[in-house]
C-alpha positions as CSV (number, residue, x, y, z in Angstrom):
1,M,-21.6,219.7,119.1
2,T,-18.1,218.3,119.1
3,Y,-15.3,219.5,121.3
4,R,-11.7,218.4,120.9
5,K,-8.3,219.4,122.0
6,F,-5.6,218.5,119.7
7,G,-2.0,219.7,119.3
8,N,-2.2,223.4,119.8
9,L,-5.7,223.8,118.5
10,F,-9.0,223.9,120.0
11,V,-12.0,223.1,117.7
12,A,-15.4,223.9,118.9
13,L,-18.7,224.4,117.5
14,V,-20.1,227.6,119.0
15,A,-23.5,227.9,120.7
16,A,-24.4,231.3,119.4
17,I,-27.8,232.3,120.4
18,F,-30.3,234.3,118.2
19,A,-33.9,235.0,118.5
20,G,-36.3,232.5,117.1
21,T,-40.0,231.8,116.8
22,V,-41.9,229.8,119.2
23,A,-44.9,228.0,118.0
24,V,-47.9,227.1,120.1
25,A,-48.1,223.5,121.5
26,P,-50.8,221.4,120.3
27,V,-54.0,220.4,122.3
28,A,-53.4,217.4,124.4
29,G,-55.4,214.5,123.2
30,A,-55.5,215.5,119.6
31,V,-54.1,213.2,116.9
32,T,-52.0,215.5,114.9
33,G,-49.3,215.3,112.0
34,A,-51.0,212.4,110.3
35,V,-49.0,211.9,107.0
36,S,-49.5,209.1,104.5
37,G,-46.8,207.7,102.2
38,V,-44.3,209.6,104.5
39,G,-40.6,209.7,103.8
40,S,-38.0,209.6,101.0
41,T,-36.2,206.5,100.2
42,R,-32.7,206.0,98.7
43,P,-30.4,203.1,98.3
44,V,-27.5,202.4,100.8
45,P,-24.6,200.3,99.7
46,S,-22.9,198.0,101.9
47,A,-19.5,199.5,103.1
48,G,-18.1,195.8,103.6
49,T,-17.8,193.5,106.4
50,T,-15.9,193.6,109.6
51,S,-15.2,191.2,112.5
52,Y,-14.7,191.3,116.1
53,S,-11.0,191.3,116.3
54,P,-9.5,193.2,119.5
55,T,-6.2,194.7,119.4
56,A,-3.8,195.0,122.3
57,D,-4.2,197.8,124.8
58,G,-1.4,200.5,125.1
59,A,0.8,201.4,127.9
60,D,-0.5,204.0,130.3
61,P,1.5,207.1,129.7
62,G,0.7,208.4,133.2
63,F,2.1,212.1,133.6
64,G,4.5,211.4,130.7
65,Q,2.3,213.1,128.2
66,P,1.1,216.7,128.0
67,V,-2.5,216.9,129.0
68,G,-3.1,220.8,129.4
69,P,-5.2,222.9,127.2
70,G,-4.2,222.6,123.4
71,L,-1.7,219.5,124.3
72,G,-3.3,217.0,122.5
73,E,-5.0,214.7,125.2
74,A,-8.7,215.6,126.0
75,A,-11.6,215.2,123.6
76,G,-15.0,215.9,124.8
77,N,-17.7,213.5,123.7
78,V,-19.9,214.0,120.7
79,S,-22.7,213.1,122.8
80,S,-25.5,214.8,124.6
81,H,-25.8,218.4,125.6
82,N,-22.3,219.4,125.9
83,Q,-22.0,223.1,124.7
84,N,-18.7,221.7,123.1
85,G,-19.9,218.4,122.1
86,A,-21.8,217.0,119.2
87,N,-24.8,215.7,121.1
88,R,-26.4,219.1,121.5
89,S,-28.9,220.4,124.3
90,R,-30.2,223.9,123.7
91,S,-31.7,223.8,127.0
92,I,-28.4,223.3,128.6
93,Q,-26.5,225.4,126.4
94,H,-28.7,228.5,126.7
95,T,-28.0,227.7,130.8
96,A,-31.0,226.4,132.4
97,A,-33.3,228.7,133.9
98,S,-33.9,228.8,137.7
99,V,-36.3,226.1,138.7
100,N,-39.2,228.1,140.2
101,T,-41.8,225.3,139.6
102,A,-41.2,221.5,139.9
103,P,-43.4,218.7,140.6
104,V,-43.5,217.4,144.3
105,A,-42.8,213.7,144.5
106,A,-42.4,211.8,147.7
107,G,-38.8,210.6,148.2
108,V,-38.4,207.0,148.3
109,G,-36.0,204.8,150.5
110,V,-32.9,203.3,149.2
111,S,-32.0,199.5,150.0
112,S,-29.0,197.4,149.3
113,A,-31.1,194.3,149.1
114,G,-34.7,193.4,148.0
115,P,-37.2,193.3,146.9
116,L,-35.9,192.4,143.6
117,S,-33.2,189.6,143.4
118,V,-29.9,190.6,142.0
119,L,-28.5,187.6,140.2
120,T,-25.2,188.9,138.9
121,S,-23.4,192.2,139.0
122,F,-20.0,192.9,137.5
123,E,-17.7,195.7,136.4
124,G,-18.2,197.0,133.1
125,L,-16.0,199.1,130.7
126,N,-14.4,202.1,132.3
127,H,-12.5,205.3,131.2
128,R,-9.1,203.6,131.6
129,N,-10.3,200.6,129.1
130,Q,-11.6,203.4,126.8
131,R,-8.3,205.5,126.8
132,L,-5.8,202.6,126.3
133,A,-7.6,200.6,123.8
134,N,-6.1,200.2,120.3
135,G,-2.6,200.5,121.4
136,G,-3.5,203.7,123.5
137,N,-4.4,205.4,120.2
138,Q,-7.4,206.9,121.7
139,F,-8.5,210.4,123.0
140,S,-9.8,210.8,126.5
141,L,-13.7,210.9,126.4
142,E,-16.6,211.8,128.8
143,P,-19.2,210.4,129.2
144,P,-19.5,206.7,128.3
145,D,-23.0,206.8,126.5
146,Q,-24.2,203.3,127.7
147,G,-25.2,200.7,125.4
148,L,-26.0,197.1,126.2
149,C,-27.6,194.0,124.5
150,A,-28.0,190.4,125.5
151,G,-28.6,187.0,123.9
152,N,-27.5,183.6,123.0
153,G,-25.6,183.4,126.4
154,V,-23.6,186.5,126.2
155,E,-23.8,190.2,126.8
156,M,-22.3,192.9,124.7
157,E,-21.4,196.3,126.3
158,I,-20.8,199.2,123.8
159,I,-19.7,202.6,125.1
160,N,-17.7,205.8,123.7
161,D,-15.7,204.4,122.1
162,V,-15.1,200.7,122.9
163,M,-17.1,197.6,123.3
164,K,-16.6,194.2,125.0
165,I,-18.4,190.8,125.2
166,Y,-19.1,188.9,128.4
167,S,-20.4,185.7,129.6
168,P,-23.4,185.9,132.1
169,T,-21.1,185.6,134.9
170,G,-18.8,188.6,133.9
171,A,-16.0,186.6,132.4
172,T,-14.5,188.0,129.2
173,V,-15.8,186.3,125.9
174,K,-14.0,188.7,123.7
175,S,-11.8,191.5,125.1
176,T,-12.0,195.2,124.6
177,L,-12.3,196.3,121.0
178,D,-12.2,200.2,120.0
179,L,-15.1,201.4,117.6
180,N,-12.8,202.9,115.0
181,T,-11.3,199.6,114.4
182,F,-14.7,197.7,114.5
183,F,-16.1,200.1,112.0
184,G,-13.2,200.0,109.6
185,Y,-11.5,203.4,110.4
186,P,-8.1,204.6,111.2
187,A,-7.3,205.1,115.0
188,Q,-9.0,207.8,116.7
189,V,-5.5,209.4,117.0
190,N,-2.3,208.0,116.0
191,R,-0.2,208.8,119.1
192,T,3.0,208.4,116.8
193,T,2.1,210.5,113.9
194,G,-0.5,212.7,115.3
195,A,-2.9,211.8,112.6
196,V,-6.6,212.0,113.6
197,G,-9.1,209.4,112.6
198,P,-13.0,209.7,112.2
199,F,-14.8,210.6,115.4
200,V,-17.2,208.0,116.1
201,T,-19.7,208.4,119.0
202,D,-23.1,207.8,120.4
203,P,-23.1,204.0,120.3
204,S,-26.0,201.6,120.9
205,C,-26.7,198.0,120.4
206,L,-29.8,195.6,119.9
207,Y,-30.1,191.9,119.9
208,D,-33.1,190.9,117.8
209,S,-34.4,187.3,118.8
210,A,-36.8,187.1,116.0
211,T,-33.9,187.1,113.4
212,N,-31.0,185.9,115.7
213,R,-29.0,189.0,114.7
214,W,-27.0,191.6,116.5
215,F,-27.2,195.3,115.5
216,V,-24.8,198.0,116.5
217,D,-25.0,201.8,115.5
218,V,-22.9,204.9,116.0
219,L,-22.6,208.5,114.7
220,T,-19.4,209.2,112.8
221,L,-17.9,212.4,111.9
222,D,-15.3,212.8,109.2
223,V,-12.2,215.0,109.9
224,F,-9.1,216.2,108.2
225,P,-6.5,213.9,109.5
226,S,-3.7,216.5,109.8
227,T,-5.8,218.7,112.1
228,G,-8.7,216.7,113.4
229,D,-10.9,219.7,112.2
230,F,-14.4,218.4,110.9
231,T,-15.2,218.3,107.4
232,G,-19.2,218.5,107.9
233,V,-19.6,214.9,106.5
234,N,-21.4,212.8,109.1
235,H,-23.0,209.4,108.8
236,L,-25.0,206.8,110.7
237,D,-23.0,203.5,110.7
238,L,-25.1,200.5,111.2
239,A,-23.4,197.0,111.6
240,V,-25.5,193.9,111.3
241,S,-24.1,190.5,112.5
242,N,-24.1,187.7,109.9
243,S,-25.2,185.0,112.2
244,G,-26.2,184.9,115.8
245,D,-22.7,185.0,117.3
246,P,-21.5,188.5,117.8
247,T,-17.9,187.5,117.8
248,G,-18.2,186.5,114.1
249,T,-18.4,188.8,111.0
250,W,-20.5,191.8,110.5
251,T,-21.8,193.7,107.5
252,I,-21.7,197.5,107.7
253,Y,-23.9,200.1,106.0
254,R,-23.2,203.8,106.2
255,V,-26.0,206.2,105.9
256,Q,-25.2,209.9,105.1
257,A,-26.7,212.3,107.7
258,Q,-25.4,215.6,106.5
259,D,-28.7,216.6,104.7
260,D,-27.3,219.5,102.8
261,G,-28.0,218.1,99.4
262,N,-24.6,216.6,99.1
263,N,-23.5,212.9,99.1
264,G,-27.0,211.8,98.1
265,T,-28.8,213.6,101.1
266,P,-31.9,215.9,101.1
267,N,-31.2,219.6,101.6
268,H,-32.8,220.6,104.9
269,G,-31.5,224.0,104.8
270,C,-28.9,224.0,107.8
271,T,-26.7,226.9,107.9
272,G,-23.1,227.3,109.1
273,I,-21.9,230.5,110.9
274,A,-18.6,231.6,110.1
275,P,-15.7,231.1,111.4
276,Y,-17.2,227.6,112.1
277,G,-15.6,227.3,115.3
278,S,-14.2,229.0,118.3
279,P,-11.3,229.5,118.0
280,P,-11.6,229.0,114.1
281,P,-10.5,225.5,112.6
282,T,-7.3,225.5,111.0
283,I,-9.1,223.9,108.0
284,P,-12.4,225.2,107.1
285,P,-15.2,222.7,106.7
286,T,-15.8,221.3,103.2
287,F,-19.5,221.3,103.9
288,K,-20.2,224.5,105.7
289,N,-24.0,224.2,105.6
290,A,-24.1,220.5,106.7
291,C,-26.5,219.3,109.2
292,L,-25.6,216.9,112.1
293,G,-27.3,213.6,112.9
294,D,-27.0,213.7,116.6
295,Y,-28.0,211.2,119.3
296,P,-29.0,208.2,117.4
297,H,-30.8,205.3,118.8
298,L,-32.1,201.8,117.6
299,G,-35.5,200.4,117.5
300,A,-37.3,197.5,115.6
301,D,-40.6,195.9,115.1
302,A,-41.4,192.8,113.0
303,N,-40.5,194.3,109.7
304,G,-38.0,197.1,110.2
305,V,-35.0,198.4,111.9
306,Y,-35.2,202.0,112.8
307,L,-32.6,204.8,113.6
308,T,-33.7,208.1,114.8
309,T,-31.5,211.4,115.4
310,N,-31.7,215.0,116.5
311,E,-30.8,217.2,113.5
312,Y,-28.9,220.2,114.1
313,S,-26.9,222.6,111.9
314,F,-23.2,221.1,112.4
315,F,-21.5,224.5,112.2
316,G,-24.5,226.8,113.2
317,D,-26.9,227.1,116.0
318,D,-30.4,225.9,114.8
319,F,-32.4,222.8,115.4
320,H,-34.0,221.3,112.3
321,G,-36.0,218.4,113.7
322,A,-35.8,214.7,114.6
323,Q,-35.2,212.3,111.7
324,I,-36.4,208.7,111.5
325,Y,-34.4,206.3,109.3
326,A,-36.5,202.9,108.3
327,F,-34.8,200.0,107.0
328,S,-36.1,196.6,106.0
329,K,-35.1,194.1,108.6
330,A,-35.0,191.3,106.2
331,A,-32.8,193.2,103.8
332,L,-30.4,194.1,106.6
333,V,-30.3,190.5,107.8
334,S,-29.7,189.0,104.5
335,G,-26.5,191.2,104.2
336,A,-27.6,192.6,100.8
337,S,-25.0,194.5,98.9
338,T,-27.7,197.5,98.6
339,V,-30.4,198.2,101.1
340,D,-33.0,201.0,100.8
341,V,-33.6,203.5,103.7
342,T,-36.6,205.6,104.1
343,Q,-35.9,208.9,105.8
344,I,-38.7,210.8,107.5
345,D,-38.2,214.4,108.6
346,T,-40.4,215.4,111.7
347,H,-39.8,219.3,110.8
348,G,-43.0,221.1,111.7
349,M,-45.1,218.1,112.2
350,D,-46.0,218.9,115.7
351,N,-48.3,222.0,115.0
352,G,-45.4,223.8,113.4
353,N,-42.8,222.7,115.9
354,S,-40.6,219.6,115.2
355,G,-40.0,216.3,117.0
356,F,-37.1,216.2,119.5
357,T,-35.5,212.9,120.7
358,V,-38.2,210.8,119.1
359,W,-37.1,207.6,120.6
360,P,-37.8,204.2,118.8
361,A,-39.2,201.4,120.8
362,T,-37.8,197.8,121.0
363,A,-39.7,194.8,121.9
364,P,-38.6,191.6,124.0
365,A,-38.9,188.2,122.8
366,G,-40.2,189.5,119.3
367,M,-43.3,190.8,120.7
368,F,-44.2,193.2,118.0
369,N,-47.4,194.9,116.9
370,T,-48.2,193.5,113.6
371,S,-51.5,195.2,113.2
372,A,-52.2,198.0,110.5
373,G,-49.6,196.2,108.2
374,G,-47.0,196.3,110.9
375,T,-46.6,199.0,113.6
376,E,-43.5,200.5,115.2
377,Y,-43.9,203.3,118.0
378,F,-41.8,206.1,119.3
379,M,-42.2,208.6,122.2
380,S,-41.0,212.0,122.7
381,S,-41.1,215.1,125.0
382,N,-41.5,218.7,124.3
383,A,-40.1,220.8,127.2
384,A,-36.8,221.4,125.8
385,D,-35.9,224.5,123.6
386,E,-35.5,222.2,120.4
387,A,-39.2,221.4,120.6
388,H,-40.1,225.0,120.2
389,G,-39.3,226.9,116.8
390,N,-35.8,226.2,115.6
391,G,-34.3,225.8,119.2
392,V,-32.4,229.1,119.3
393,A,-34.6,230.8,121.6
394,V,-35.1,229.9,125.1
395,G,-38.1,227.5,125.3
396,P,-40.6,226.9,128.3
397,R,-38.3,224.3,129.9
398,Q,-41.3,222.7,131.2
399,S,-44.3,220.7,129.9
400,T,-47.2,218.5,130.6
401,Q,-47.3,216.8,127.3
402,L,-46.1,213.4,126.1
403,L,-46.1,212.7,122.2
404,V,-46.7,209.1,121.2
405,W,-45.9,208.5,117.5
406,T,-47.0,205.7,115.5
407,L,-45.4,204.5,112.2
408,S,-47.8,201.8,110.2
409,N,-47.7,199.8,107.2
410,T,-44.0,198.9,108.1
411,S,-44.3,195.7,106.1
412,S,-44.1,197.9,103.0
413,L,-40.4,198.2,103.7
414,G,-39.8,195.0,102.2
415,A,-41.0,196.2,98.8
416,T,-41.9,199.8,97.9
417,P,-42.0,201.7,101.2
418,S,-45.5,203.3,101.9
419,L,-45.4,204.4,105.6
420,N,-47.9,206.3,107.5
421,L,-46.9,208.5,110.5
422,N,-49.0,210.1,113.1
423,H,-48.8,211.3,116.7
424,K,-50.8,212.0,119.5
425,T,-50.3,214.5,122.4
426,L,-51.0,213.1,125.8
427,S,-51.5,215.0,129.1
428,V,-49.2,213.9,131.8
429,G,-47.6,215.2,135.1
430,L,-45.4,218.4,134.9
431,Y,-41.7,217.8,134.0
432,V,-39.1,220.4,134.1
433,V,-35.4,220.6,133.1
434,P,-33.6,219.4,136.1
435,P,-30.6,221.2,138.0
436,G,-27.3,219.7,138.0
437,S,-26.8,216.8,140.5
438,Q,-24.7,217.5,143.5
439,Q,-22.1,214.7,144.6
440,K,-21.1,213.7,147.9
441,M,-17.8,215.2,148.9
442,G,-14.8,212.9,148.4
443,N,-11.2,212.5,147.0
444,T,-10.7,214.5,143.8
445,P,-7.1,214.1,143.0
446,L,-7.2,215.6,139.5
447,L,-8.7,218.6,141.0
448,D,-6.6,218.7,144.0
449,C,-3.5,218.7,141.6
450,L,-4.9,221.5,139.5
451,N,-5.5,223.6,142.8
452,M,-1.9,223.2,143.7
453,K,0.6,225.5,141.7
454,S,3.5,223.0,141.9
455,C,1.5,220.0,141.2
456,A,-0.3,221.5,138.1
457,T,3.1,222.8,136.7
458,N,5.2,219.7,137.3
459,N,2.5,217.2,136.4
460,L,-0.3,218.4,134.3
461,L,-0.1,221.9,132.7
462,G,3.5,222.8,132.6
463,A,2.3,225.9,134.5
464,P,-0.3,226.8,137.3
465,D,-4.0,226.5,136.4
466,P,-5.2,230.0,135.6
467,F,-8.6,229.0,136.8
468,A,-7.8,227.8,140.2
469,P,-9.1,227.1,142.8
470,G,-11.7,224.8,141.2
471,H,-14.2,222.8,143.4
472,E,-16.1,219.5,143.0
473,Y,-18.6,219.8,140.4
474,N,-22.4,218.7,139.9
475,L,-23.1,216.1,137.4
476,D,-25.2,216.8,134.4
477,S,-28.8,215.7,134.8
478,N,-30.1,215.6,131.2
479,D,-32.7,218.0,129.8
480,T,-36.1,216.2,129.9
481,R,-35.5,214.6,126.4
482,M,-37.1,211.1,126.3
483,Q,-35.1,208.1,127.3
484,Q,-35.3,204.5,126.5
485,V,-38.7,203.3,125.1
486,V,-39.9,199.8,125.1
487,Y,-43.2,198.0,123.9
488,A,-43.9,195.1,126.2
489,N,-47.2,193.3,127.3
490,G,-49.1,195.6,124.9
491,R,-48.0,198.9,126.5
492,L,-45.3,201.5,125.8
493,W,-42.8,202.3,128.5
494,G,-40.6,205.2,128.9
495,A,-39.2,207.8,131.2
496,L,-37.3,211.0,131.3
497,D,-35.3,213.4,133.7
498,T,-37.0,216.2,135.5
499,A,-36.6,218.5,138.4
500,V,-38.5,217.4,141.5
501,N,-39.1,218.6,145.0
502,S,-39.1,215.7,147.3
503,S,-37.5,217.6,150.2
504,A,-36.5,221.2,150.9
505,N,-34.4,221.4,147.8
506,T,-35.0,220.8,144.1
507,R,-33.2,217.9,142.8
508,A,-33.1,215.8,139.8
509,G,-35.7,212.9,139.5
510,V,-37.5,210.8,136.9
511,E,-40.9,210.8,135.6
512,W,-42.0,207.5,134.0
513,F,-45.1,206.7,131.9
514,V,-47.0,203.5,130.9
515,V,-49.1,204.0,127.7
516,D,-51.7,201.9,125.8
517,P,-50.6,202.8,122.3
518,A,-54.2,201.7,120.9
519,G,-55.9,204.5,119.1
520,G,-53.0,206.6,119.1
521,G,-52.3,206.4,122.7
522,S,-53.7,206.9,126.3
523,I,-52.1,207.0,129.7
524,V,-52.2,203.8,131.7
525,N,-50.1,205.2,134.6
526,Q,-47.5,207.5,135.2
527,G,-45.6,208.8,138.3
528,Y,-42.2,210.2,139.5
529,L,-39.2,208.6,141.3
530,A,-37.3,210.6,143.6
531,V,-34.9,210.1,146.6
532,S,-34.8,212.9,149.2
533,Q,-31.8,215.0,149.4
534,N,-30.5,212.9,146.3
535,N,-30.8,212.7,142.6
536,V,-31.8,210.0,140.2
537,T,-30.7,210.5,136.5
538,Y,-30.7,208.9,133.1
539,P,-33.3,206.3,133.4
540,A,-33.5,203.2,131.1
541,I,-36.6,200.6,131.3
542,A,-36.7,197.0,130.2
543,V,-40.0,195.0,130.5
544,T,-40.7,191.3,130.2
545,P,-43.6,190.1,128.0
546,S,-45.5,189.4,131.3
547,G,-45.3,193.1,132.3
548,H,-42.5,192.9,135.0
549,G,-39.8,195.5,134.4
550,V,-36.8,197.2,135.9
551,M,-35.9,200.7,135.6
552,A,-32.0,201.6,135.9
553,F,-30.4,204.9,136.6
554,T,-27.5,206.6,138.5
555,L,-28.2,207.6,142.1
556,V,-26.1,210.5,143.3
557,G,-26.3,213.1,146.0
558,S,-25.3,214.3,149.5
559,G,-25.5,210.8,150.8
560,F,-24.1,208.9,147.6
561,Y,-21.1,209.1,145.4
562,P,-22.3,208.4,141.8
563,S,-23.8,204.8,142.2
564,A,-25.5,202.3,139.9
565,A,-29.2,201.9,141.1
566,F,-32.6,200.4,139.9
567,A,-36.1,200.0,140.9
568,S,-39.0,197.5,139.8
569,I,-41.5,199.0,137.4
570,N,-44.9,197.5,136.4
571,A,-48.2,199.0,135.1
572,G,-49.1,199.6,139.0
573,G,-45.9,201.8,139.7
574,V,-42.5,201.8,140.7
575,G,-40.7,200.0,143.6
576,A,-38.1,201.1,146.2
577,V,-34.6,202.1,144.9
578,Q,-32.1,199.4,145.1
579,L,-28.2,199.6,144.7
580,A,-26.6,197.5,142.2
581,A,-23.2,198.9,143.1
582,T,-22.4,201.7,145.5
583,G,-20.1,204.5,144.3
584,L,-16.8,204.8,146.1
585,G,-15.9,208.4,145.3
586,P,-17.0,211.4,143.3
587,A,-16.5,212.0,139.4
588,D,-13.1,213.7,138.9
589,G,-13.2,214.1,135.2
590,F,-11.7,216.7,132.7
591,T,-15.0,218.0,131.4
592,G,-15.8,219.3,134.8
593,Y,-12.7,221.7,135.2
594,A,-12.2,225.1,133.3
595,V,-8.8,224.7,132.1
596,F,-9.5,221.6,130.0
597,N,-12.4,223.3,128.3
598,A,-11.4,227.0,127.8
599,P,-12.3,229.1,126.1
600,N,-15.7,227.5,126.6
601,P,-17.3,226.9,130.0
602,A,-16.7,223.4,131.7
603,R,-19.5,221.1,131.0
604,P,-19.4,218.2,133.5
605,R,-20.5,215.2,131.7
606,W,-22.6,212.2,132.7
607,G,-24.7,209.7,131.0
608,D,-25.8,210.6,128.3
609,Y,-28.0,207.5,128.5
610,G,-28.4,204.1,130.4
611,A,-29.3,200.7,129.1
612,A,-31.6,198.0,130.0
613,V,-32.6,194.8,128.2
614,V,-34.7,191.7,128.5
615,D,-33.1,188.2,128.3
616,G,-35.3,185.4,128.9
617,S,-37.1,186.1,132.0
618,N,-34.6,188.4,133.4
619,V,-33.5,191.9,132.8
620,W,-29.8,193.1,132.3
621,I,-29.0,196.8,133.2
622,A,-26.0,198.9,132.8
623,S,-25.3,202.5,134.2
624,E,-22.6,204.9,134.7
625,Y,-21.1,205.0,138.3
626,I,-17.8,205.8,140.1
627,G,-16.2,202.5,141.2
628,Q,-12.8,203.7,142.6
629,T,-11.3,206.3,144.9
630,C,-7.7,207.6,145.7
631,T,-6.1,210.5,147.4
632,L,-3.7,213.0,145.6
633,K,-0.7,211.2,147.2
634,Q,-1.9,207.8,145.7
635,Y,-2.7,209.5,142.4
636,L,0.9,211.0,142.2
637,A,2.8,207.9,143.5
638,T,1.1,205.6,140.8
639,G,1.5,208.0,137.7
640,A,-2.1,208.9,138.2
641,S,-3.4,205.4,137.7
642,C,-4.4,204.8,141.3
643,G,-3.8,201.1,141.2
644,G,-5.0,200.8,137.6
645,T,-8.5,202.1,138.2
646,R,-8.4,205.6,136.4
647,T,-6.2,207.8,134.1
648,V,-4.8,211.1,134.4
649,L,-7.9,212.9,133.0
650,A,-10.9,210.7,134.3
651,N,-12.3,208.1,136.7
652,W,-15.7,207.0,135.3
653,D,-16.7,203.3,135.4
654,T,-19.8,201.4,134.2
655,R,-21.6,198.6,136.1
656,I,-23.6,195.6,134.5
657,T,-26.3,193.8,136.5
658,E,-28.8,191.0,136.1
659,V,-31.9,191.4,137.9
660,N,-35.0,189.1,138.4
661,P,-37.9,191.5,137.9
662,A,-40.5,189.1,139.3
663,G,-38.8,189.4,142.8
C-alpha cells in the first residue's frame, strides 16, 4: 500500500482483515503447476525516449517548512510491507505472531578485515540526496530500496527516488537525477504550486553484458495532481538504454498493471473496499477495483527480460498472486516502437495457493541456460500470509519449503510466445517471520525534539507531539520473502530473512540456498547466517561464473548501529561477517514515529532489499546503513542538516563496495 501526507490530507490504503481460506501446502519434492503455452500476450507501445539529464538540487528548507502530520512533507514509500505503503506484507500488517519456534544457528564473528579483500568502498546516495533532488521538488521517502548495476567501467545506483552514476573509485560520472524526471513525469511534488506528480517507487536495474544494454524498472502509481489521491492506474515502467553507455539515451515502455479489465489489462477480480482509504481520499479512485503490481524485480536469460510483481487489490486487502511479465530481449534492445509482453498469472498454481515474490534470476557474464529452448529460473518462499489463500487471514508464518520455478522455451519470445512454466517444492531448513531488529542506542535528534514540548512546537509540529514520549525503534526485518536470485556456475543462489536463535534471544538472521535446477531442482547446500545478539537483514547474493560469491546485508543490534556488511558464499557455505562500513548512529526517521504516521501505526522502514552484482571477477554490493550521527544541539544549530548529513525527517545512507570474492 502507499502512504502519503500532503496538504491537510492523509491518503492511506487500509489493511482491513477478513477471514480467508488457507489451502494445504504441496508435498516437498513434487513437480507441480506444470503449464504449457502459459500466459497471455499483448502489445506494449514505446512511451518515447529519455536521457540521463540531472537537474540542480534544491536548497534545504530546514525547519522553514511545516513537517507535522498533514502538513505536506512526509511520504511513506510505496515499497515493502508498510501497512501504509504500496509494497505490502500481510505477515507484517497482521502483526507478526510471537516467535515460539525458530531455527537454531551458530552466531559467527564480525571482522573489519579479511578474509575477503575490499577493493573499493564509498558513500552512495542518501536521504538528503533523495529529498533535495530536482530542485527540492521531492517528498521525503523511507526506505531507499537498493538497486545497483555495473558494467563498462561505471556503476549505476538507483533507489527511491533518485539515481547516480559513479566511476569505480566513487567519483561522480553523472550526478543525482530524480526518477520522475528520468521517466518523463512531472515532479513528485511541485513545492511552489503544490501539484503532485506520479508516485514512482521500487526501482531496480540490470546491466546485460550479452547485449551491452542497461535496464531500469520501477512501479508508477498515477495520482490526481490537485490532491495526490491515487487514481488506481499503475504501471511497470521499463527503460532500456540505446547503447552500452547509461549516460546516453533510453527507450521507455510502460506496462499497465492494474489488471481490472481496463487499459488493456486482464481482469483478475481485485476488489476495492469503500471508502478506499483511511481517512477517505478527497477524490475517489477512478478504478476502484484496480489491482496493484507491487515489488517489481528484473531478471534475464539469453532470450528474455522478466519483470515479476506481487499483485494485491489496490484499494482492498486481498492478495491475488505473483505476476511474471516476459519480454523478448532482442525486441527491447532494438528500441522497437512496439514490443510484446507475455503475462503469466501464478494465481492458484501452487496447489491452489499463489506464488509470492517469485524472484527472477540474473546471470553473470551471459552464463544463461540455453537448454529446453532457453530457460529462465525463479525462486520463492511460502511462509508469508500471501502464500496461503488470498492473504487476508493469518498464515503459518513459518515453512520448510522452497519453490523453484522453471520457465522454458523462452526462445519463442522472439516470435509467437509459447512458454512452459512449472515449479518444484524442495525441503529446506525451517524459516520463520523474523522479529524487528533492535538498534544500538545512540543520538536520535528527531526523536529527542519530538519528546520536548518546546522543540516539537517551535521546530516541527507547531504543537507538542501528542504521542510523546517516543523511543528508539526497531528496524523492520522483512517477512521471509525471497530476496535476490542469481544463476551462476550451473547453480541457483538465493537467500531470505528469518528468525534465528543464535543466543539467548531470538534475532533476525538469513537462510541461504544453493540449488541445482536440473530436473526441476535439488538442494546442493543450505544454511543460516547469524550474529549473536545482533541481526542480519536484507541479503543480496552475487556469484561469479567460477562459483565464488558475496552476500551483502545490513548488520544491526545491541553491538552495532545499522552497518553495511557482507560474507563470502560458495557451494561449501558462508564465511565470516565482514564490515564494509560501520554504522555511526541509529536510524532516526519519520516512519518510526507515531505522529508522522497517524492515524495508522508507525512502521519503521528499512530495506526493502539490497543489491549485489558481478563485474568481471569482482562483486559490487550495496546496502542501506547509517553513516552519520549528531546530537539534538547540533540538529537545532544547523537547521536539522547536521553538517549536510541528513534532513529534518530522516538520516539513512547507502554504501557501495567492491569485493574480491576469491579472497
